[in-house]
Backbone bond lengths (Angstrom), bond angles and torsions (degrees), N, CA, C in turn:
res aa  C-N    CA-C-N  psi(-1)  N-CA   C-N-CA  omega(-1)  CA-C   N-CA-C  phi
1 M - - - 1.459 - - 1.523 110.15 -
2 I 1.318 117.33 138.69 1.450 121.05 -177.88 1.526 110.65 -67.93
3 R 1.337 115.96 144.09 1.455 121.47 177.44 1.527 108.98 -97.10
4 T 1.320 117.48 128.53 1.457 121.13 174.70 1.525 108.99 -120.08
5 G 1.320 115.51 143.39 1.454 119.94 -178.49 1.508 110.73 -170.82
6 F 1.332 116.10 -151.95 1.460 119.40 -175.04 1.522 110.48 -152.52
7 G 1.330 114.24 166.61 1.445 120.52 178.25 1.517 111.02 -75.01
8 Y 1.330 116.23 133.88 1.459 121.73 -178.39 1.522 111.48 -70.04
9 R 1.343 115.20 135.78 1.456 122.04 170.35 1.531 108.04 -134.25
10 R 1.336 116.51 145.43 1.461 121.90 -170.03 1.533 114.18 -54.08
11 P 1.355 120.37 -40.34 1.472 118.73 -179.50 1.525 114.32 -60.45
12 W 1.336 116.66 -18.05 1.466 119.70 -177.89 1.531 112.68 -93.94
13 Y 1.325 117.75 1.78 1.458 120.47 -176.63 1.534 111.43 -58.57
14 G 1.323 117.35 -50.89 1.465 120.94 -177.25 1.514 113.03 -57.98
15 P 1.343 118.23 -53.69 1.473 118.99 178.99 1.529 113.29 -58.68
16 L 1.328 117.11 -34.94 1.463 119.34 178.58 1.527 111.23 -67.17
17 I 1.317 116.74 -46.22 1.460 120.53 -178.66 1.524 111.13 -66.21
18 R 1.331 116.10 -34.57 1.472 120.01 179.27 1.524 112.76 -79.64
19 G 1.326 117.56 -5.03 1.458 120.63 177.60 1.513 114.29 77.47
20 E 1.336 117.40 22.12 1.463 119.83 -179.90 1.526 111.91 -71.36
21 V 1.308 116.68 -24.19 1.467 122.76 171.77 1.517 107.27 -132.16
22 Q 1.334 116.41 153.39 1.459 120.98 -175.02 1.533 110.93 -131.34
23 P 1.337 118.14 65.94 1.462 119.14 175.95 1.530 110.61 -63.92
24 R 1.314 114.81 151.30 1.461 118.59 179.37 1.523 112.13 -84.55
25 V 1.331 116.75 -11.65 1.457 121.02 175.73 1.523 107.99 -154.53
26 I 1.336 115.59 145.95 1.460 122.58 174.43 1.523 107.16 -121.36
27 E 1.314 115.72 130.16 1.463 120.22 176.61 1.526 108.85 -98.96
28 V 1.320 116.20 127.77 1.457 122.56 -174.06 1.532 110.07 -118.05
29 V 1.327 116.33 133.72 1.460 122.19 170.84 1.528 107.48 -83.80
30 P 1.320 118.58 115.42 1.469 120.18 -172.94 1.527 114.18 -55.42
31 D 1.342 117.34 -36.44 1.462 120.44 -177.79 1.524 112.64 -55.05
32 H 1.332 116.65 -30.92 1.461 120.33 -177.48 1.521 112.27 -64.35
33 F 1.340 116.10 -16.64 1.467 119.90 -177.26 1.527 112.85 -122.01
34 F 1.330 117.98 10.83 1.464 119.69 179.89 1.522 111.61 -61.03
35 A 1.330 117.24 -38.94 1.462 120.26 -177.62 1.522 111.93 -70.89
36 R 1.335 117.05 -35.85 1.475 121.15 -178.57 1.534 108.90 -138.18
37 P 1.309 118.54 75.74 1.468 121.00 -178.38 1.523 113.46 -55.98
38 E 1.323 117.31 -33.79 1.470 120.05 -177.37 1.529 111.78 -65.62
39 A 1.345 117.74 -18.89 1.462 120.59 179.04 1.524 111.90 -68.14
40 L 1.328 116.42 -15.04 1.464 120.71 178.62 1.524 112.64 -79.62
41 R 1.324 116.77 -19.15 1.460 120.31 -172.39 1.537 114.06 -59.50
42 P 1.361 119.91 -42.33 1.472 118.44 179.53 1.538 113.12 -59.78
43 L 1.326 117.16 -34.83 1.466 119.87 176.24 1.521 110.50 -70.88
44 A 1.343 115.78 -42.39 1.464 120.24 -178.38 1.523 111.60 -65.40
45 D 1.334 117.32 -27.99 1.465 120.88 178.53 1.521 111.86 -72.20
46 R 1.339 117.25 -19.12 1.463 121.04 -174.22 1.524 114.26 -110.53
47 F 1.339 116.96 -25.78 1.462 119.85 -171.63 1.519 111.48 -134.68
48 A 1.336 114.73 153.43 1.461 119.88 168.23 1.525 107.95 -68.60
49 I 1.337 117.00 134.51 1.457 122.33 -175.19 1.530 110.05 -116.44
50 V 1.332 115.81 135.15 1.465 122.00 165.84 1.527 106.57 -122.22
51 L 1.312 116.19 145.55 1.459 121.74 -177.89 1.524 110.22 -104.53
52 H 1.335 115.35 135.73 1.464 120.45 -179.70 1.518 108.38 -131.34
53 D 1.329 115.84 113.24 1.456 121.03 -173.66 1.532 110.79 -100.43
54 V 1.322 114.29 160.20 1.464 120.63 177.06 1.529 110.94 -128.99
55 G 1.336 117.36 6.95 1.451 118.84 -170.47 1.510 117.21 -125.19
56 C 1.323 120.03 3.67 1.464 119.63 -178.52 1.521 112.44 -72.50
57 S 1.337 115.91 -30.96 1.468 120.73 -177.92 1.525 109.67 53.21
58 I 1.323 115.66 66.25 1.466 120.28 -171.09 1.525 113.39 -67.03
59 A 1.327 117.71 -12.30 1.467 119.56 177.19 1.530 112.22 -94.84
60 T 1.329 117.48 2.02 1.462 121.97 176.20 1.522 109.05 -96.55
61 P 1.327 118.66 129.48 1.471 119.85 -178.81 1.529 112.01 -56.71
62 G 1.325 115.65 126.07 1.455 121.53 175.58 1.513 113.56 82.74
63 L 1.329 115.72 127.23 1.454 121.26 176.51 1.524 109.67 -90.66
64 D 1.316 115.92 147.50 1.463 122.43 -179.93 1.527 109.59 -67.90
65 P 1.339 119.19 116.11 1.479 121.19 -178.45 1.527 112.77 -58.31
66 W 1.330 117.41 -39.72 1.466 120.25 179.01 1.518 110.31 -61.34
67 R 1.327 115.85 -43.77 1.465 119.47 -179.63 1.525 110.98 -64.79
68 L 1.309 116.74 -40.80 1.467 120.01 178.71 1.524 111.00 -58.97
69 Q 1.328 116.97 -42.73 1.455 120.24 -179.68 1.519 111.24 -64.70
70 K 1.336 117.35 -41.88 1.467 120.79 178.73 1.524 110.63 -65.98
71 L 1.324 116.91 -39.59 1.460 119.81 178.67 1.523 111.08 -64.39
72 K 1.327 116.87 -40.50 1.460 120.28 178.62 1.520 110.71 -61.34
73 E 1.323 116.87 -40.05 1.466 121.36 178.63 1.525 110.76 -64.29
74 I 1.330 116.35 -42.34 1.468 120.65 179.24 1.529 110.47 -64.56
75 V 1.324 116.83 -41.03 1.472 120.65 178.44 1.519 110.06 -60.49
76 Q 1.306 117.64 -44.82 1.463 121.39 -176.97 1.532 111.49 -65.74
77 I 1.315 117.84 -39.95 1.463 121.13 -178.81 1.519 111.50 -73.29
78 S 1.319 116.42 -38.57 1.465 120.54 -173.49 1.517 113.87 -84.67
79 G 1.341 117.39 -20.96 1.458 119.28 -172.12 1.514 111.59 62.39
80 A 1.327 116.53 33.52 1.468 122.21 -173.19 1.524 111.95 -56.81
81 L 1.318 114.87 141.90 1.458 121.88 -179.44 1.530 112.38 -83.85
82 R 1.348 116.06 -22.92 1.465 119.80 -177.02 1.523 108.50 -160.99
83 F 1.327 114.93 152.54 1.460 122.03 173.09 1.520 108.10 -121.79
84 S 1.324 116.63 137.92 1.465 119.90 178.52 1.519 110.75 -137.57
85 D 1.306 114.74 154.68 1.457 122.42 169.83 1.537 106.81 -148.81
86 H 1.321 114.99 179.72 1.464 120.85 -170.61 1.536 112.09 -96.62
87 L 1.314 114.86 151.20 1.454 119.62 167.09 1.528 105.78 -76.71
88 A 1.334 115.49 89.21 1.463 119.68 -171.09 1.517 110.53 -162.99
89 L 1.317 113.81 163.77 1.461 122.72 168.61 1.523 107.79 -104.21
90 T 1.334 117.29 126.92 1.460 120.10 174.10 1.529 111.45 -121.99
91 R 1.332 117.14 -3.75 1.460 120.38 173.74 1.522 109.13 -151.27
92 S 1.316 114.51 155.61 1.459 121.16 178.62 1.528 110.16 -79.29
93 P 1.350 117.64 166.09 1.465 118.81 176.19 1.530 112.88 -57.91
94 G 1.342 116.77 -25.17 1.453 120.18 178.81 1.513 113.99 -85.12
95 G 1.347 117.09 -2.01 1.454 120.97 177.09 1.513 114.91 98.74
96 L 1.331 118.27 3.75 1.464 121.06 179.42 1.522 110.65 -72.90
97 A 1.330 117.45 123.86 1.462 121.39 178.24 1.523 109.75 -72.34
98 L 1.327 116.48 130.97 1.465 121.19 -177.79 1.523 112.48 -84.02
99 G 1.328 117.73 -23.63 1.457 120.82 177.78 1.511 114.41 84.78
100 H 1.323 117.64 3.15 1.460 120.53 177.43 1.528 108.59 -161.84
101 L 1.334 115.45 174.25 1.461 121.30 178.35 1.527 108.55 -90.08
102 A 1.320 116.54 105.49 1.458 120.96 -177.90 1.528 110.34 -94.26
103 P 1.335 118.16 141.18 1.460 120.94 178.01 1.526 112.17 -60.16
104 V 1.313 115.51 155.67 1.465 122.54 -176.19 1.528 109.66 -102.59
105 P 1.327 118.81 131.34 1.468 119.38 169.37 1.532 108.72 -62.66
106 T 1.295 117.64 116.93 1.466 120.93 -171.61 1.527 110.37 -86.42
107 T 1.318 114.78 66.32 1.459 123.76 -177.25 1.520 110.12 -106.73
108 P 1.336 118.06 165.27 1.468 119.83 176.40 1.528 113.51 -57.67
109 V 1.318 117.80 -35.47 1.466 120.43 178.91 1.527 110.26 -65.37
110 A 1.336 116.42 -45.56 1.466 120.11 178.80 1.523 111.04 -64.53
111 L 1.330 116.42 -37.01 1.456 119.99 178.81 1.522 110.89 -61.58
112 Q 1.321 117.06 -43.85 1.462 120.13 179.14 1.518 111.37 -64.03
113 T 1.336 116.64 -40.08 1.465 120.60 178.20 1.525 110.73 -62.27
114 C 1.327 116.53 -46.39 1.468 120.68 -179.92 1.522 111.03 -62.77
115 C 1.318 117.12 -41.97 1.470 120.70 178.54 1.526 110.48 -61.36
116 D 1.325 116.71 -46.58 1.463 120.57 -179.98 1.523 111.14 -59.57
117 N 1.325 116.87 -43.96 1.459 120.33 -177.56 1.521 112.34 -69.60
118 L 1.321 117.04 -38.75 1.463 119.43 178.45 1.530 110.72 -65.62
119 R 1.317 116.60 -41.26 1.476 119.49 178.00 1.523 110.33 -62.60
120 R 1.320 116.98 -39.60 1.468 120.37 178.40 1.518 110.77 -64.23
121 L 1.327 117.33 -43.04 1.467 120.75 177.04 1.525 111.05 -60.40
122 Q 1.325 116.43 -43.79 1.461 120.11 179.68 1.523 111.04 -61.91
123 D 1.333 116.63 -41.81 1.463 120.41 -178.98 1.523 111.60 -65.79
124 V 1.322 117.18 -41.80 1.466 121.34 -175.21 1.521 111.89 -77.77
125 L 1.323 117.28 -44.28 1.462 120.21 -172.99 1.520 112.94 -85.02
126 G 1.317 117.28 -32.41 1.455 119.99 175.54 1.515 115.42 71.50
127 I 1.336 118.35 20.21 1.467 122.29 176.57 1.522 108.09 -131.54
128 P 1.343 117.99 164.82 1.467 119.93 178.64 1.530 112.04 -56.93
129 I 1.336 114.74 143.64 1.464 122.73 -178.43 1.529 108.85 -116.63
130 A 1.325 116.25 142.57 1.462 120.79 175.35 1.526 109.63 -133.68
131 V 1.317 115.56 153.61 1.462 123.03 179.88 1.522 108.39 -119.08
132 E 1.342 116.01 134.49 1.465 120.70 -178.33 1.524 111.93 -103.78
133 N 1.318 115.99 139.27 1.463 121.43 170.86 1.523 109.32 -74.57
134 I 1.329 117.58 130.53 1.454 120.72 -178.68 1.530 110.67 -91.08
135 F 1.326 115.58 167.18 1.465 122.20 173.23 1.522 107.33 -78.48
136 Q 1.332 116.55 116.41 1.453 120.87 -175.57 1.520 110.87 -110.86
137 S 1.325 116.03 121.86 1.464 120.31 175.82 1.517 111.57 -88.55
138 F 1.347 117.03 -10.64 1.464 121.17 175.98 1.519 108.11 -154.08
139 D 1.331 115.95 159.69 1.455 122.15 179.12 1.521 110.38 -101.21
140 C 1.323 116.00 146.88 1.457 122.14 175.53 1.530 109.59 -98.30
141 P 1.335 117.12 166.14 1.464 119.84 177.38 1.530 111.06 -61.03
142 G 1.324 115.27 148.20 1.456 120.53 176.48 1.507 112.44 125.28
143 M 1.314 115.75 -164.46 1.459 121.85 -178.57 1.528 110.38 -75.23
144 P 1.345 118.91 162.80 1.463 120.81 175.66 1.528 111.20 -56.27
145 V 1.325 116.04 144.68 1.468 120.98 -175.81 1.524 111.25 -56.44
146 G 1.329 116.77 -42.67 1.464 119.69 -179.32 1.518 112.14 -60.48
147 D 1.333 117.13 -41.04 1.463 120.85 178.34 1.528 110.67 -67.09
148 F 1.320 116.19 -40.11 1.472 120.74 177.68 1.519 110.31 -60.14
149 L 1.330 116.13 -45.73 1.465 119.95 178.57 1.516 111.33 -62.47
150 E 1.313 117.56 -40.46 1.463 121.27 -179.90 1.526 110.50 -58.20
151 V 1.315 117.13 -47.47 1.464 120.62 -179.65 1.529 110.49 -68.02
152 L 1.329 117.05 -43.04 1.460 121.37 -179.73 1.527 111.47 -59.28
153 L 1.314 117.00 -47.14 1.460 121.14 -176.79 1.522 111.42 -71.94
154 A 1.329 116.93 -38.14 1.464 119.88 177.86 1.521 111.22 -65.20
155 T 1.329 116.46 -35.36 1.462 121.05 -177.17 1.521 111.99 -74.71
156 T 1.305 116.73 -38.28 1.470 120.85 -173.49 1.523 114.15 -99.64
157 G 1.334 117.55 -17.97 1.457 120.19 -175.80 1.514 113.64 80.70
158 A 1.326 117.86 5.37 1.465 120.93 176.74 1.531 109.77 -72.53
159 G 1.329 115.49 162.65 1.448 121.22 177.87 1.521 111.17 -100.22
160 L 1.316 115.68 174.04 1.458 122.46 178.41 1.520 109.78 -106.46
161 L 1.324 116.60 123.81 1.461 121.92 167.86 1.522 105.50 -92.15
162 L 1.310 116.51 103.75 1.461 122.26 -170.03 1.522 109.83 -91.41
163 D 1.331 116.05 110.90 1.464 120.86 177.26 1.523 108.10 -88.62
164 L 1.322 115.21 102.74 1.466 120.46 -175.61 1.525 112.17 -73.38
165 T 1.319 117.37 -31.92 1.455 119.05 178.60 1.523 110.88 -68.78
166 N 1.339 117.36 -36.72 1.462 119.52 173.76 1.525 110.95 -57.12
167 I 1.318 115.91 -44.52 1.464 120.40 -179.58 1.517 110.88 -64.64
168 L 1.330 116.86 -43.35 1.462 120.91 179.60 1.526 111.36 -60.25
169 L 1.333 117.02 -49.60 1.464 120.02 -175.52 1.522 111.91 -72.33
170 E 1.321 117.71 -34.44 1.465 120.46 173.34 1.523 110.46 -60.18
171 A 1.322 116.29 -44.92 1.461 120.44 -179.62 1.522 110.97 -60.35
172 R 1.321 116.68 -42.57 1.465 119.38 178.98 1.528 111.27 -62.56
173 N 1.321 116.17 -43.50 1.467 119.41 -179.23 1.517 112.12 -67.02
174 R 1.332 116.41 -29.59 1.468 121.20 -178.91 1.526 112.06 -93.99
175 L 1.329 116.20 1.57 1.476 122.18 -178.15 1.520 110.49 58.52
176 E 1.331 115.76 43.14 1.457 122.68 178.00 1.524 110.19 -112.55
177 D 1.311 115.62 163.00 1.465 121.60 173.45 1.530 107.71 -77.52
178 P 1.344 118.83 123.81 1.469 120.26 -179.17 1.521 113.69 -57.02
179 E 1.325 116.72 -37.64 1.460 118.89 179.66 1.524 111.08 -66.05
180 E 1.319 116.53 -36.53 1.465 119.49 178.02 1.524 110.63 -70.14
181 R 1.317 116.53 -37.73 1.470 118.93 177.96 1.534 110.49 -65.79
182 L 1.318 117.48 -38.38 1.459 120.97 177.55 1.520 111.21 -57.73
183 K 1.328 116.68 -36.03 1.457 120.97 -178.76 1.524 112.43 -65.51
184 Q 1.331 117.30 -16.13 1.464 120.81 -179.25 1.530 112.38 -79.64
185 F 1.339 116.65 -6.66 1.456 121.20 -177.80 1.531 110.64 -107.77
186 P 1.342 117.09 153.92 1.478 120.49 -178.81 1.527 111.07 -77.12
187 V 1.303 115.59 73.57 1.467 122.29 -173.79 1.521 112.00 -56.92
188 S 1.322 117.15 -35.90 1.463 120.00 -176.55 1.522 112.48 -63.67
189 R 1.327 117.20 -17.12 1.467 120.89 179.73 1.529 112.52 -94.46
190 A 1.334 117.31 2.05 1.461 120.46 -178.83 1.523 110.90 -70.92
191 V 1.328 116.15 133.25 1.464 121.97 177.52 1.524 111.32 -115.94
192 A 1.327 116.49 -15.39 1.462 121.17 -179.00 1.518 108.98 -155.11
193 V 1.334 115.42 162.79 1.465 121.63 -176.21 1.520 109.85 -131.48
194 H 1.324 115.95 141.54 1.455 122.91 167.80 1.522 109.49 -109.31
195 L 1.323 115.61 138.00 1.458 122.99 172.83 1.525 107.93 -129.70
196 A 1.311 116.75 145.78 1.467 120.66 179.20 1.522 108.19 -156.54
197 G 1.315 115.52 -178.77 1.453 121.46 175.70 1.512 110.44 -122.72
198 G 1.328 116.22 131.38 1.456 120.86 177.48 1.517 110.89 -113.94
199 H 1.312 116.25 -169.27 1.464 119.52 177.75 1.526 109.49 -146.82
200 R 1.299 115.15 163.77 1.459 120.46 179.80 1.528 109.47 -91.33
201 G 1.333 116.11 120.38 1.449 121.51 177.24 1.519 111.34 -98.33
202 R 1.322 115.84 -168.47 1.461 119.93 -177.69 1.520 112.26 -68.67
203 R 1.345 116.48 -28.37 1.462 119.59 -175.83 1.524 112.44 -113.10
204 G 1.300 116.97 16.06 1.456 119.68 178.48 1.514 111.79 132.03
205 W 1.315 115.26 -171.05 1.460 120.88 -177.92 1.522 110.63 -77.24
206 V 1.335 115.30 141.78 1.469 122.87 -176.78 1.522 108.85 -120.21
207 D 1.330 116.10 130.91 1.466 121.61 177.64 1.526 108.64 -83.18
208 S 1.331 116.33 75.74 1.465 121.88 -169.68 1.517 114.61 -89.48
209 H 1.329 118.12 -13.56 1.481 120.70 -177.29 1.530 110.42 54.02
210 S 1.317 116.43 43.49 1.460 120.19 -174.06 1.520 113.71 -129.78
211 R 1.335 116.79 8.23 1.464 120.92 -175.83 1.535 109.50 -138.68
212 P 1.315 117.53 168.04 1.472 119.74 172.82 1.531 111.16 -64.01
213 V 1.309 115.00 156.29 1.462 121.19 177.56 1.533 109.29 -66.51
214 E 1.326 115.80 135.11 1.456 120.52 179.04 1.535 110.94 -79.08
215 V 1.322 114.41 154.44 1.466 119.86 175.34 1.519 110.67 -58.39
216 D 1.331 118.18 -34.98 1.463 120.44 -178.73 1.532 111.88 -63.72
217 S 1.341 117.57 -30.66 1.465 119.76 175.21 1.528 110.42 -70.86
218 Y 1.319 116.73 -40.87 1.468 120.00 177.50 1.536 110.88 -63.19
219 K 1.328 116.79 -34.50 1.462 119.66 178.74 1.531 110.77 -64.68
220 L 1.334 117.17 -38.31 1.459 119.57 175.55 1.524 110.88 -65.30
221 L 1.333 115.94 -35.95 1.466 120.05 178.44 1.522 110.70 -58.03
222 K 1.311 117.42 -43.44 1.469 120.52 -178.65 1.524 111.93 -61.63
223 L 1.333 116.90 -27.96 1.461 120.09 -178.64 1.527 112.57 -69.28
224 L 1.327 116.61 -14.70 1.469 120.00 -179.33 1.519 112.47 -83.38
225 R 1.324 116.74 -16.33 1.464 119.76 -179.20 1.527 110.16 -57.51
226 G 1.330 115.89 127.62 1.448 120.64 179.86 1.516 114.56 80.02
227 R 1.346 117.15 -3.73 1.468 120.47 -177.81 1.518 112.14 -114.15
228 A 1.344 116.99 -15.54 1.459 120.29 -177.55 1.525 109.58 -149.24
229 A 1.329 115.85 146.15 1.469 121.61 178.81 1.530 108.64 -90.78
230 I 1.328 115.26 77.51 1.459 121.44 -176.65 1.529 109.87 -80.04
231 S 1.340 116.57 130.72 1.462 120.20 177.47 1.526 112.07 -104.03
232 D 1.346 117.39 -28.95 1.459 120.95 -175.40 1.530 110.98 -137.28
233 I 1.325 115.61 142.90 1.460 122.76 169.16 1.526 106.67 -124.80
234 V 1.326 116.31 119.55 1.463 121.70 -175.20 1.527 109.89 -118.37
235 I 1.331 115.46 131.82 1.454 121.89 174.44 1.521 108.54 -90.77
236 E 1.334 116.27 129.98 1.466 121.71 177.47 1.534 109.43 -103.76
237 W 1.332 115.64 136.41 1.468 120.90 176.05 1.527 106.47 -152.16
238 D 1.342 116.47 111.11 1.460 121.12 -171.12 1.522 114.48 -114.46
239 E 1.320 117.73 -22.67 1.458 121.35 -177.50 1.517 109.67 -124.22
240 A 1.352 115.90 152.61 1.464 120.93 -179.65 1.526 109.99 48.44
241 L 1.333 115.11 56.73 1.462 120.75 -172.87 1.529 111.24 -60.23
242 P 1.336 117.08 132.95 1.453 120.56 176.39 1.525 111.00 -87.39
243 D 1.313 116.19 179.70 1.456 120.88 169.32 1.524 108.94 -59.47
244 V 1.317 116.71 145.07 1.457 120.12 -176.85 1.523 112.25 -59.16
245 Q 1.339 117.09 -28.05 1.462 119.63 178.51 1.528 111.37 -62.97
246 V 1.326 116.46 -30.82 1.465 120.89 -178.78 1.520 110.45 -67.34
247 I 1.336 116.36 -47.81 1.462 118.20 -178.09 1.528 110.66 -73.11
248 A 1.329 117.40 -31.34 1.469 119.56 175.11 1.527 110.38 -62.54
249 A 1.337 116.31 -37.73 1.466 120.43 177.70 1.525 110.92 -65.95
250 Q 1.345 116.92 -34.45 1.468 120.39 176.22 1.528 110.66 -63.60
251 A 1.322 116.62 -40.55 1.461 120.23 177.76 1.521 110.86 -63.94
252 D 1.328 117.57 -40.31 1.463 121.36 176.91 1.527 110.67 -64.02
253 E 1.320 115.81 -38.63 1.467 119.79 179.15 1.529 110.57 -64.74
254 A 1.329 116.74 -39.73 1.462 120.15 177.57 1.521 110.81 -61.02
255 R 1.330 116.30 -40.95 1.462 119.04 178.62 1.523 111.02 -64.25
256 R 1.327 117.10 -39.17 1.477 119.58 179.27 1.530 110.57 -63.83
257 W 1.316 116.92 -41.82 1.467 119.65 178.39 1.523 110.47 -63.45
258 W 1.326 116.10 -40.18 1.466 119.52 -178.32 1.529 111.45 -67.65
259 E 1.313 115.76 -39.83 1.463 119.60 -173.97 1.518 113.58 -87.38
260 S 1.332 117.91 -15.48 1.466 120.08 -175.95 1.523 111.35 -74.19
């Protein structure tokens, strides 16, 4: 049975521990527990955990040894079922933090770097690894992102964390059909899904993770039935956090769309 849930945020800790909501999976950002890894144990004792990172920068040559050690500790404490990060640059080769998820030049050199880093993550963490497509406001030189992901995942054996809302909002900004844009990605390699709510800004749609999931994102979710072996559907909400019951209801809604 598919697991549906949401990304963990600190204000929801109490209701989760008290059992006021019962998600089938909780997605945790490892950085939130680097200072006190043992604080994750009460959640891990109650819920299935998947880890979602934002700091590996898999397109930057060489992974940070300190970060790898902290991630390994988090994996061991949480019993995490999967680890994921983005197809993105978050730091320069010299170690400068960029402060956001920057698109990757989809070149043979970048492909080799990503492959090397994913293999290193797999060796150190010892659990399944997935790569997420980011929200891209512009394209970098190289092959189409979907083709790059196809080769990367086939080469390393990693899975795809398919962010459907990113695809939806990118399509709107590019004046494309979302269903056609979805076809550009290696859907058959998807193992998990992200859904979120964005908003329309002055220069186009923004993947803000600050609103309920749109029906159009759920419609894309239904298109994956029979095309991908999805194990988890996670709702992301990072800004203007609602009551935990609201996001739990979004996870239930995702399950209804998937099963209907």
